N, C-alpha and C positions, 0 to 999 in steps of 0.2 A: 504493500499500500504505500502510495505517495502522501508524504504530509509535509507541512511547513515547520520551521523551527522556530521557537521562541527565542530571541537574542537579546532585545532591550531591556535594561535593567527597569525601564519605566512598566513594561509588560510583565515581566516577572513580579513586580511589586503589586500591581493590579489584581494579577491572579491569586495572588497569597493574601491579599487584604479582603477580597470580595468573593472570592471562588468558594465552592461546596467541597468539603473534604470527604474522601472515602477511604476506609483502612482495610489493609489486608495483613496477612500474617508477616510479609517481607517488605511491604512498602504501604505508602501513603500517597493517593492520588488526589489532587487539588484541580478541580474542574470549574471552569467559566465558559458559559454558552459564547459562541460567537458564529460567523458565517462559514468558517472553513477549520479543518482540522489541523491545530498546531500543537507542538510537543516540545518539552524540555524536561531534561534531567539535572537533578541538583545532587551533586556528591561532593561534599566538603572534606577537609583534610584529615577529619576524625574517622574516615572510613579506611585510612592506610596510605601506603606510598601510591606514587602515580600509577605505577602499573596495575595495583589492585582497583584504584579508582576508574581508570579507563577501562577495564575489563567490566565492572559494573554497569558503566554508561553503555558500553557494546551490548552487553546482555539485554538491558533494558529496552534499548532502541529497538533490537530483533523482536523481544516480546511484544512490544508495541506494534511493529510493523506486521507481525503474524496475525494478530487478532484486531488490528486496527479498524478493518473495514466496517465492524459493527458499531463503532464508537460513534456517537451523535456529534455533529460539527461543535467545535470548541476549543478552548486552550487547555491542555493537560500538563501538569506539571507533576512529575514522578519523582517521588523521594524515598530512597530505600531505606529501611532500619538497617542499624548496625549488627552485623552477624559474623561468625567465623567464615563461612562459605555462602556462596551465591550460585545459583543454577538457573538456566534459561527455563527449564521446566517450572521451577517454583515461582519465578516472575509470570509466566504464561498463565498458570493456574490462579495466582492471585489477582491479576488484572482482570480475567474473566469473572471470578468469584465477585470483585468489587463493581464490576461493569453489572452485573445480574441483581446484585443487591441494592445497588443506589440509582438504577435506570439509567445508566450511561450509555448504554446501548440504543441503536435506533431501532433495530429490529430484535425481537426475542430469539434467544440462542437456544435450542433445544437440549 
């Protein structure tokens, strides 16, 4: 799925300030409705060295890309929870669960 990226500090602050939060086991999703699908990942230094932070970002982007077609148009901010290990399967499962729970999906998933 093709999506746009949130890049401006102003956009990040707007999503964090006024967005709806949805929690999963391994991540938090902040959602703000808009015309198109935009996504960003927030991974700070508390998650580890740059190699680990970049791996987390790659996994989250891939998980969002795999199940992103079902998401409603809006700005999504993905913030992982601190853990020892991260996996694509875990992130994908949590994205789908949070999407179902908080009605972030455009069409229902069976």
